[in-house]
C-alpha positions in Angstrom: 134.9 162.9 78.6 135.8 164.1 75.1 138.3 162.1 73.0 139.4 162.5 69.4 142.3 161.8 67.1 144.2 163.7 64.4 146.6 162.5 61.7 149.0 164.6 59.7 151.2 163.3 56.8 154.0 165.2 55.0 156.9 164.8 52.7 159.5 165.9 55.3 159.8 165.3 59.1 158.6 168.8 59.9 157.8 169.5 63.5 154.6 171.3 62.4 153.1 167.9 61.5 152.8 167.2 65.2 151.0 170.5 65.7 148.7 169.8 62.8 147.8 166.3 64.2 147.1 167.8 67.7 145.0 170.7 66.3 143.0 168.4 64.2 142.2 166.2 67.2 141.3 169.2 69.3 139.0 170.5 66.6 137.1 167.2 66.5 136.9 167.0 70.3 135.9 170.7 70.5 138.7 171.3 73.0 140.6 174.5 73.5 143.2 172.8 75.8 143.3 169.0 76.3 144.3 167.6 79.7 146.6 165.1 78.1 147.9 164.0 74.7 149.0 160.7 73.3 151.4 161.4 70.5 153.0 159.0 68.0 155.6 160.0 65.4 156.9 158.1 62.4 160.5 156.9 62.4 161.7 159.9 60.5 161.4 161.8 63.8 163.2 159.2 65.9 166.7 160.7 66.1 165.4 164.1 67.2 161.7 164.1 68.2 161.9 167.0 70.7 161.1 169.8 68.1 157.9 167.9 67.1 157.0 167.2 70.8 157.5 170.9 71.6 155.3 171.9 68.6 152.6 169.5 69.9 152.9 171.0 73.4 152.6 174.6 72.1 149.6 173.7 69.9 147.8 172.0 72.8 148.9 174.3 75.6 149.7 171.0 77.4 152.9 169.3 78.6 151.2 166.1 79.7 152.3 164.4 76.5 153.4 160.8 76.2 154.3 158.6 73.2 157.0 157.2 71.0 158.3 157.0 67.5 157.5 153.9 65.3 158.1 152.6 61.8 154.4 153.2 61.1 151.5 154.9 62.9 147.7 155.1 62.5 144.4 156.4 63.7 140.9 155.3 62.7 141.3 157.7 59.8 144.2 156.0 58.0 147.6 154.3 58.4 151.0 155.5 57.4 154.3 153.6 56.7 157.4 155.0 55.0 156.3 158.7 55.1 156.8 161.4 57.8 153.7 161.5 59.9 152.2 162.4 63.3 149.2 160.9 65.1 147.6 162.4 68.2 144.8 161.5 70.6 143.6 164.2 72.9 141.6 163.9 76.1 139.5 166.4 78.0 140.3 164.6 81.3 143.7 163.5 82.6 143.3 159.7 82.2 146.8 158.6 83.3 148.9 159.0 86.4 152.6 158.0 87.0 152.1 156.4 90.4 148.7 155.0 91.5 147.4 154.7 95.0 148.0 151.4 96.7 144.3 150.4 96.6 144.0 150.8 92.8 147.2 149.0 91.8 145.6 145.6 91.5 142.9 147.0 89.3 145.0 149.3 87.2 146.3 149.0 83.6 149.7 150.2 82.7 150.0 151.8 79.2 153.5 150.7 78.3 155.6 152.1 75.4 159.2 150.8 75.1 162.2 151.0 72.8 163.6 147.6 71.8 166.7 147.8 74.0 164.6 148.6 77.1 162.5 145.5 77.3 163.3 143.2 80.3 161.3 140.7 82.3 161.9 142.5 85.6 159.6 145.4 84.8 157.4 143.6 82.3 155.9 141.5 85.0 155.2 143.7 88.0 151.8 142.2 88.9 149.9 144.9 87.1 148.3 144.3 83.7 150.0 146.0 80.8 148.9 147.1 77.3 151.3 148.5 74.7 154.0 148.0 72.1 157.7 148.2 71.3 158.8 151.2 69.3 160.8 149.7 66.5 161.1 148.1 63.1 160.9 144.3 62.4 164.4 143.6 63.8 164.6 146.2 66.5 167.5 148.3 65.0 167.7 152.0 64.3 166.9 155.1 66.3 163.7 154.9 68.4 162.6 157.2 71.1 160.0 157.3 73.9 158.7 160.4 75.8 156.6 161.5 78.7 155.8 164.9 80.1 156.7 166.2 76.7 160.4 165.1 77.0 162.4 162.1 75.9 163.3 159.6 78.7 166.6 157.9 79.2 165.3 154.6 80.5 163.7 153.9 77.1 160.2 153.1 78.3 157.2 154.9 79.5 154.5 153.4 81.8 151.4 155.2 82.9 148.5 153.9 85.0 145.2 154.6 83.2 143.1 156.2 85.9 139.3 156.3 86.4 138.8 154.1 83.4 137.1 150.8 82.8 138.9 148.7 80.2 139.0 145.4 78.4 142.3 144.3 76.8 143.4 141.3 74.8 145.5 140.0 72.0 144.8 138.5 68.6 147.4 136.2 67.0 146.0 135.4 63.5 147.2 131.8 63.6 145.7 128.6 62.1 146.5 125.5 64.1 148.0 122.8 62.1 147.7 120.0 64.7 145.6 119.2 67.8 147.4 119.7 71.1 150.1 117.1 72.0 152.0 116.9 75.3 155.8 117.6 75.4 157.6 114.5 76.7 161.2 115.7 76.6 162.8 119.1 76.1 166.1 120.8 77.0 166.0 124.6 77.5 165.0 126.1 74.1 165.1 122.7 72.3 161.9 120.7 71.9 163.1 117.1 71.7 160.0 114.8 71.7 156.3 115.4 71.6 154.0 112.5 72.4 157.2 110.4 72.4 158.0 111.3 68.8 160.8 113.5 67.6 159.7 117.1 67.5 161.2 117.8 64.1 159.4 114.9 62.6 156.1 116.0 64.1 156.6 119.5 62.7 157.7 118.3 59.2 154.7 115.9 59.1 152.3 118.7 60.0 153.7 121.0 57.3 153.5 118.2 54.6 149.9 117.3 55.6 148.9 121.0 55.3 150.7 121.3 52.0 153.1 124.0 53.3 156.1 122.0 52.0 156.8 119.3 49.4 159.0 116.3 50.0 162.4 118.0 50.5 161.4 121.6 50.9 162.8 123.8 53.6 160.3 124.3 56.4 159.1 128.0 56.4 160.0 128.7 60.0 159.3 132.4 59.7 155.6 131.6 59.0 155.2 129.1 61.8 154.7 129.4 65.6 154.4 127.1 68.5 151.3 127.7 70.8 151.5 126.2 74.2 149.6 125.9 77.5 149.4 123.9 80.6 146.2 122.2 79.4 145.0 121.0 76.0 141.6 122.6 76.5 143.3 126.1 76.8 144.8 125.7 73.3 141.5 124.5 71.9 139.7 127.6 73.0 142.5 129.9 71.9 143.8 130.7 75.4 147.5 130.1 74.9 151.1 131.4 74.9 153.3 131.8 71.8 156.9 131.0 70.9 158.6 131.5 67.5 160.6 128.8 65.9 164.3 129.5 65.3 165.2 126.3 63.4 165.0 122.5 63.4 167.6 119.7 63.4 166.6 116.7 61.3 169.5 114.6 62.6 168.7 115.2 66.3 165.0 115.4 65.7 164.8 118.7 67.7 163.1 122.1 67.2 164.7 125.2 68.7 162.3 127.9 70.0 162.6 131.5 71.2 161.3 130.5 74.7 162.0 127.5 77.0 159.1 125.2 77.5 158.6 122.4 80.0 157.9 118.7 79.7 154.2 118.3 80.4 153.2 121.4 78.5 150.7 121.0 75.7 151.7 122.3 72.2 150.3 122.7 68.7 152.1 123.9 65.6 150.5 126.9 64.0 150.9 129.0 60.8 150.2 132.7 60.2 147.1 132.9 58.1 145.1 135.9 56.6 141.7 134.3 57.0 142.5 133.2 60.6 143.8 136.7 61.4 140.5 138.3 60.4 138.3 135.8 62.2 140.4 136.0 65.3 140.4 139.8 65.4 136.6 139.9 65.1 136.3 137.3 67.8 138.7 139.2 70.1 137.1 142.6 69.6 133.6 141.2 70.1 134.7 139.5 73.3 136.3 142.7 74.6 133.2 144.7 73.7 131.0 142.4 75.8 133.5 142.6 78.7 133.6 146.4 78.7 129.8 146.6 78.4 129.5 144.5 81.6 131.6 147.0 83.5 130.0 150.2 82.1 126.2 149.3 82.2 126.3 148.8 78.4 127.8 152.1 77.6 129.8 152.0 74.4 133.6 152.3 74.4 134.9 155.9 74.2 138.3 155.1 72.6 140.6 152.3 71.5 144.3 151.6 71.5 145.7 149.1 69.0 149.3 148.0 68.9 150.2 145.9 65.8 153.2 143.9 64.6 154.8 145.4 61.6 154.3 142.0 60.0 150.6 142.4 60.2 148.7 145.3 58.8 149.3 146.0 55.1 152.3 143.6 55.0 150.0 140.7 55.9 146.9 141.8 54.0 148.5 142.6 50.6 148.7 146.4 50.9 145.6 147.0 53.0 145.4 147.1 56.8 142.4 144.8 57.1 142.7 144.9 60.9 141.9 148.6 60.9 139.1 148.1 58.4 137.5 145.5 60.6 137.7 147.5 63.7 136.1 150.5 62.0 133.3 148.3 60.8 132.8 146.9 64.3 133.1 150.3 66.1 132.1 153.1 63.6 133.5 156.5 64.5 135.4 155.2 67.6 138.6 157.2 68.2 141.5 154.8 67.8 145.3 155.3 67.8 148.3 153.0 67.6 151.5 152.0 65.8 153.2 149.2 64.0 156.2 147.9 66.1 158.3 144.8 66.7 156.7 143.6 69.9 153.2 143.8 71.4 152.4 143.7 75.1 149.2 142.3 76.7 148.2 140.1 79.6 147.8 136.4 78.6 146.4 134.1 81.3 147.4 136.5 84.1 150.9 137.2 82.8 152.2 140.1 80.7 153.6 138.7 77.5 155.8 140.3 74.9 154.2 138.9 71.7 155.2 138.5 68.1 153.2 138.7 64.9 150.2 139.7 67.0 148.0 142.7 67.6 146.9 143.9 71.1 143.7 145.8 71.5 142.2 147.8 74.4 138.7 149.2 74.6 138.1 151.9 77.2 135.2 153.6 78.9 134.6 155.7 82.0 133.8 154.3 85.4 130.1 153.9 86.0 130.1 156.7 88.6 131.7 159.0 86.0 129.1 158.4 83.3 
């Protein structure tokens, strides 16, 4: 199978940027007509993507095109934010199908692209692993579009089973734990009340002061903090956990309000977003996925990668440089890669598809053994 990417950047949202990205990818892959195309467009195209999609279809002689608009897009070549751009990945073989056969469902992966208003738990957890992202800015407003078969779709999300592929997928969170795991003793819906029989707010404040994140009467930087949780302390210690953002804390009640409801008996740790931790965790995650894929493909190298990153990562986390892309290019030289910056990342965590925040989800892909 031949795979390659193309990236085109312009000063205006011209439909020809999509054609340029596709033609560049086709040239690299030495393809006259790809079997399918993954196309991402910058947010300047979001309100009317059809002319660009049509241009991509004409350039590729292919209508098997899926993708979405996003605030920023990238390939292994470069990343683009706040400029009109198109990114394309072309394939010599048709690697996705809309409806899989019954005997492949449990072993399939759903590539999932969604607009912010289309996310819901009913389709997110269908028993099949998903990898993807949410097309949107940091707060999920604005015009965002998703397409399949070279046309926009009204339901706001696209899901395709990746067919005849081996894969390894995972998420990297870039968090530094502030505390060792402690058990929740009482909680009420979204409110954490006590942890290890101590007020949750006091535990959070103490952890922030100990790590010098705040001084005596400073406001707690909730936007930089997360709660990580799992059913066992050992899961947190090895980095196998779920995430919840912190909305606020109440000093008088001693409570901390989260974006997800937890349960008494869960184990939790406070965590902070951290540049060094993000780089270490990404290398660890990518290396683990590489080993997993190699075990399935008789040590054949990955043929392409998909990366979906939070807008709060990338250049916004790394002071103007997308260190995530740089690290992956170092680990996998010349590997075709495509993805976008969004406001939600989708990956399976401990057997359950999660809509993540401030994370990056990575998939490495290779052909089945019998196809190599």
